[in-house]
C-alpha positions as CSV (number, residue, x, y, z in Angstrom):
1,M,-9.5,9.9,-1.9
2,L,-9.2,8.6,1.6
3,L,-6.3,10.6,2.8
4,A,-7.7,13.8,1.5
5,A,-11.1,13.0,3.0
6,Y,-9.4,12.3,6.4
7,R,-7.8,15.7,6.3
8,V,-11.1,17.4,5.5
9,R,-12.8,15.4,8.3
10,L,-10.2,16.4,10.8
11,L,-10.4,20.0,9.8
12,L,-14.2,20.0,10.1
13,T,-13.9,18.4,13.5
14,E,-11.3,20.9,14.7
15,H,-13.2,23.8,13.3
16,A,-16.4,22.7,15.0
17,E,-14.7,22.1,18.3
18,Q,-13.0,25.5,18.3
19,T,-16.2,27.3,17.3
20,A,-18.2,25.5,20.0
21,A,-15.5,26.4,22.6
22,R,-15.6,30.1,21.6
23,L,-19.4,30.2,21.8
24,D,-19.3,28.5,25.2
25,W,-16.7,31.1,26.4
26,L,-19.0,33.9,25.2
27,G,-21.9,32.4,27.0
28,Q,-23.7,31.9,23.7
29,P,-25.7,28.8,22.6
30,E,-24.0,26.5,20.2
31,L,-26.7,27.0,17.6
32,G,-26.9,23.3,17.0
33,L,-23.3,23.0,15.9
34,R,-22.4,19.4,15.8
35,V,-20.2,17.2,13.7
36,D,-21.9,14.3,11.9
37,P,-20.3,11.2,13.5
38,G,-20.0,9.8,9.9
39,L,-17.5,12.6,9.1
40,V,-15.2,11.7,12.0
41,L,-12.4,9.2,11.5
42,Q,-13.1,6.1,13.5
43,D,-10.0,4.1,14.2
44,V,-9.1,3.5,10.5
45,T,-5.3,3.5,10.3
46,T,-2.7,2.5,7.7
47,R,-1.6,-0.2,10.1
48,D,-5.1,-1.8,10.3
49,A,-5.4,-1.6,6.5
50,Y,-2.0,-3.2,6.0
51,L,-2.7,-6.1,8.4
52,A,-6.1,-6.8,6.8
53,A,-4.6,-6.8,3.3
54,A,-1.8,-9.0,4.5
55,D,-4.3,-11.5,5.9
56,I,-6.0,-11.6,2.5
57,T,-2.7,-11.9,0.7
58,A,-1.6,-14.8,2.8
59,A,-4.8,-16.6,2.0
60,L,-4.2,-16.1,-1.7
61,L,-0.7,-17.5,-1.3
62,R,-2.1,-20.6,0.3
63,T,-4.3,-21.6,-2.6
64,P,-3.3,-25.1,-3.9
65,L,-3.5,-23.9,-7.5
66,L,-0.3,-21.9,-6.9
67,A,1.8,-25.0,-6.7
68,E,0.4,-26.2,-10.0
69,R,1.1,-22.9,-11.8
70,W,4.4,-22.2,-10.1
71,T,6.6,-22.3,-13.2
72,S,4.0,-21.0,-15.6
73,P,4.1,-17.5,-17.0
74,S,2.2,-15.0,-14.9
75,A,-0.1,-12.2,-16.0
76,L,2.7,-9.8,-15.3
77,P,5.2,-9.7,-18.2
78,Y,8.6,-11.2,-17.5
79,Y,7.5,-12.9,-14.3
80,S,6.7,-16.6,-13.7
81,T,3.8,-17.2,-11.4
82,G,6.2,-18.4,-8.7
83,G,8.4,-15.4,-9.1
84,L,5.4,-13.1,-8.8
85,A,4.1,-15.0,-5.7
86,R,7.6,-14.6,-4.1
87,H,7.6,-10.9,-4.9
88,L,4.1,-10.5,-3.4
89,A,5.1,-12.5,-0.3
90,N,8.0,-10.2,0.3
91,Q,5.5,-7.5,1.2
92,I,4.9,-9.6,4.4
93,T,8.2,-11.4,5.0
94,R,10.5,-8.5,4.2
95,T,8.3,-6.2,6.3
96,A,8.7,-8.5,9.3
97,E,12.5,-8.4,8.9
98,L,12.7,-4.6,8.6
99,L,10.5,-4.0,11.6
100,D,12.7,-6.3,13.6
101,A,15.9,-4.5,12.4
102,P,17.4,-1.4,14.1
103,P,15.5,1.8,13.2
104,G,16.7,4.4,10.8
105,H,17.5,8.1,11.5
106,T,16.1,10.1,8.6
107,A,12.8,9.7,6.7
108,I,11.7,11.1,3.4
109,D,8.2,11.7,2.1
110,V,6.4,8.7,0.8
111,L,6.0,10.3,-2.7
112,A,9.7,11.0,-2.8
113,H,10.3,7.3,-2.1
114,F,8.6,6.4,-5.4
115,T,9.9,9.3,-7.5
116,G,13.4,8.6,-6.3
117,S,13.3,4.9,-7.0
118,G,14.8,3.7,-10.3
119,W,12.2,0.9,-10.7
120,V,9.5,3.7,-11.0
121,T,11.5,6.1,-13.1
122,T,12.9,3.7,-15.6
123,G,11.5,1.2,-18.1
124,A,10.6,-2.5,-17.5
125,D,13.7,-3.6,-19.5
126,E,16.1,-1.5,-17.6
127,A,18.4,-2.6,-14.8
128,D,16.5,-1.6,-11.8
129,N,13.4,-3.6,-12.9
130,T,15.3,-6.6,-14.3
131,D,17.2,-6.9,-11.1
132,I,14.0,-7.0,-9.1
133,R,12.5,-9.7,-11.4
134,E,15.7,-11.8,-11.4
135,R,15.9,-11.8,-7.6
136,G,12.3,-12.8,-7.4
137,E,12.8,-15.6,-9.9
138,R,16.0,-16.9,-8.1
139,A,14.1,-16.9,-4.8
140,A,11.2,-18.7,-6.3
141,A,13.5,-21.4,-7.7
142,E,14.8,-22.0,-4.2
143,T,11.4,-22.7,-2.5
144,T,8.0,-24.2,-3.2
145,A,4.5,-22.9,-2.9
146,D,3.9,-24.8,0.4
147,R,7.1,-23.5,2.0
148,L,6.4,-20.0,0.9
149,A,2.9,-20.1,2.4
150,A,4.3,-21.4,5.7
151,E,7.0,-18.7,5.7
152,V,4.3,-16.0,5.1
153,D,2.1,-17.3,7.8
154,G,4.9,-17.3,10.4
155,C,5.9,-13.7,9.5
156,L,2.2,-12.6,9.5
157,A,1.7,-13.9,13.0
158,R,4.7,-11.8,14.1
159,L,3.4,-8.7,12.3
160,H,0.1,-8.9,14.1
161,R,2.0,-8.4,17.3
162,T,4.7,-6.0,16.1
163,V,2.8,-3.6,13.8
164,P,0.4,-2.2,16.4
165,A,3.3,-1.8,18.9
166,Q,5.4,0.4,16.6
167,P,5.9,3.9,17.9
168,P,4.6,6.5,15.5
169,Y,8.0,8.2,15.2
170,R,9.8,4.9,14.2
171,I,11.8,5.2,11.0
172,V,12.2,2.1,8.9
173,D,15.7,2.0,7.4
174,L,15.6,1.1,3.7
175,G,19.3,1.7,3.0
176,D,19.5,4.8,0.8
177,W,16.8,6.4,2.9
178,G,14.1,5.7,5.5
179,L,10.4,6.1,5.8
180,T,8.2,6.5,8.9
181,V,6.7,3.2,9.8
182,D,3.2,4.2,8.6
183,D,4.5,5.5,5.3
184,F,6.5,2.3,4.9
185,L,3.4,0.2,5.6
186,L,1.5,2.2,3.0
187,T,4.1,1.4,0.3
188,R,3.7,-2.3,1.2
189,L,0.0,-2.0,1.2
190,L,0.1,-0.6,-2.4
191,E,2.3,-3.5,-3.5
192,M,-0.2,-6.1,-2.0
193,V,-3.2,-4.5,-3.6
194,V,-1.6,-4.2,-7.0
195,H,0.3,-7.6,-7.1
196,G,-2.6,-9.4,-5.4
197,D,-4.6,-8.6,-8.5
198,D,-1.7,-9.7,-10.7
199,L,-1.4,-13.1,-9.0
200,A,-5.2,-13.8,-8.9
201,V,-5.4,-13.1,-12.6
202,S,-2.4,-15.4,-13.2
203,L,-4.2,-18.2,-11.3
204,D,-7.5,-17.5,-13.2
205,L,-9.1,-16.7,-9.8
206,P,-11.3,-13.8,-8.8
207,T,-9.3,-11.0,-7.4
208,P,-9.8,-11.0,-3.6
209,E,-11.7,-8.0,-2.4
210,M,-9.6,-5.8,-0.2
211,P,-11.0,-3.7,2.6
212,T,-12.3,-0.3,1.6
213,A,-9.6,1.4,3.6
214,A,-6.9,-0.6,1.8
215,T,-8.1,0.3,-1.7
216,E,-8.7,3.9,-0.9
217,L,-5.3,4.4,0.7
218,T,-3.8,2.7,-2.4
219,T,-5.7,4.7,-5.0
220,D,-4.9,7.9,-3.1
221,L,-1.2,7.1,-3.3
222,L,-1.4,5.9,-6.9
223,T,-3.2,9.2,-7.9
224,R,-0.3,11.2,-6.3
225,I,2.3,9.2,-8.2
226,A,0.3,9.4,-11.5
227,A,0.0,13.2,-11.0
228,W,3.8,13.4,-10.6
229,R,4.4,11.2,-13.7
230,H,1.8,12.7,-16.0
231,G,0.8,16.0,-14.5
232,P,-2.3,16.8,-12.4
233,L,-4.3,18.0,-15.4
234,A,-3.9,14.6,-17.1
235,V,-5.2,12.9,-14.0
236,V,-8.2,15.3,-13.7
237,R,-9.1,14.8,-17.4
238,A,-8.8,11.0,-17.2
239,L,-11.1,10.9,-14.2
240,S,-13.6,13.5,-15.5
241,R,-13.5,14.1,-19.2
242,R,-13.8,11.1,-21.6
243,E,-13.4,13.3,-24.6
244,R,-10.1,14.7,-23.4
245,A,-8.7,11.8,-21.4
246,P,-5.1,10.9,-22.1
247,E,-4.1,7.5,-23.4
248,T,-2.8,6.5,-19.9
249,I,-2.3,7.9,-16.5
250,S,-0.7,4.7,-15.1
251,A,1.3,5.5,-12.0
252,L,3.7,2.6,-12.2
């Protein structure tokens, strides 16, 4: 997974640099010790991945077909296509609002954000999930596809300015707890990757291809949530052993 690979790459780089420094201090040759440039992280950040995915999401929300299917059932149970589109758009519009709001004071780990959220830990028919859907449906009933697309485009233009400028220690206040800005953007990225697929299927369109960094960051986080939900062995077996694979390792 991307995050694990990043950690390995950084460790390799640090180890190589430290070893080369020791050899230089001892007056010894470096013995050809070099780090393959392909192993070194090159300016790939969660912020870049978020903004790239947001651009693709905004383009999907501009498709004229969305207006035609607005009140039709979506591919996601209990959601109309318009309600799903509104929920997907929130990953851009709500993000812009939260980054403009005063910062929080305490952050929790990104995995704890999911494991502590009722919509993750309860069923689709229980209150936390029905409340999310009902809010999405009410918001969809109060707008149109064209107005939603315009709102998203305006917020996205702001985000292209504000996201890169966020200090790394910024905490986004989510009410019950906070997340560091990069962890918060990672959660929004996951939502866009997952629900972008839902909306494309609802519109009978090919699912837009997300940047590699976006999908790898998303699958890394989904794997961590799945391991928490089903246990790490279930995830290992599902990914490596067809004959012992569990029925599901769905993270959400």
